[in-house]
C-alpha positions as CSV (number, residue, x, y, z in Angstrom):
1,X,0.0,-0.1,-0.1
2,X,1.3,3.4,-1.1
3,X,0.6,6.0,1.5
4,X,2.8,8.7,0.0
5,X,1.6,12.2,-0.1
6,X,2.7,15.3,-2.2
7,X,4.9,17.7,-0.3
8,X,2.4,20.6,-0.7
9,X,-0.5,18.4,0.8
10,X,1.9,17.3,3.6
11,X,3.0,20.7,4.4
12,X,-0.8,22.0,4.3
13,X,-1.8,19.3,6.8
14,X,1.2,19.8,9.0
15,X,0.7,23.5,9.3
16,X,-3.0,23.0,10.1
17,X,-2.4,20.6,13.1
18,X,0.8,22.3,14.4
19,X,0.7,23.6,18.0
20,X,3.8,24.9,19.9
21,X,1.9,24.3,23.0
22,X,1.7,20.6,22.6
23,X,4.6,18.4,23.7
24,X,4.3,16.2,20.5
25,X,4.1,19.2,18.4
26,X,0.2,18.9,17.1
27,X,-3.1,19.9,18.3
28,X,-4.6,16.7,19.1
29,X,-8.3,18.1,19.2
30,X,-7.9,19.9,15.7
31,X,-6.1,16.6,14.3
32,X,-9.2,14.7,15.4
33,X,-11.5,17.0,14.1
34,X,-9.9,17.1,10.8
35,X,-9.9,13.3,10.6
36,X,-13.4,13.0,11.5
37,X,-14.4,15.5,9.0
38,X,-12.7,13.6,6.3
39,X,-14.3,10.5,7.2
40,X,-17.8,12.2,6.9
41,X,-16.9,13.2,3.7
42,X,-15.6,9.8,2.5
43,X,-19.1,8.4,4.2
44,X,-21.3,11.1,2.1
45,X,-19.4,9.9,-1.2
46,X,-19.8,6.2,-0.5
47,X,-23.6,6.8,0.2
48,X,-23.9,8.8,-3.1
49,X,-22.1,6.2,-5.1
50,X,-24.3,3.3,-3.5
51,X,-27.4,5.1,-4.6
52,X,-26.2,5.5,-7.9
53,X,-25.3,1.6,-8.1
54,X,-28.9,0.8,-6.7
55,X,-30.4,2.5,-9.6
């Protein structure tokens, strides 16, 4: 499985979740919100595909 990501996208994500206040360098809450938002988008796309396939 190839999990490569282009440098521009990587940098955009890294900038969005960065936090100087966190000991690990990322804002965990913001990171989780972004992940959940992407999962919701994927779920919505799958639902639309399933509806098209059902006719």
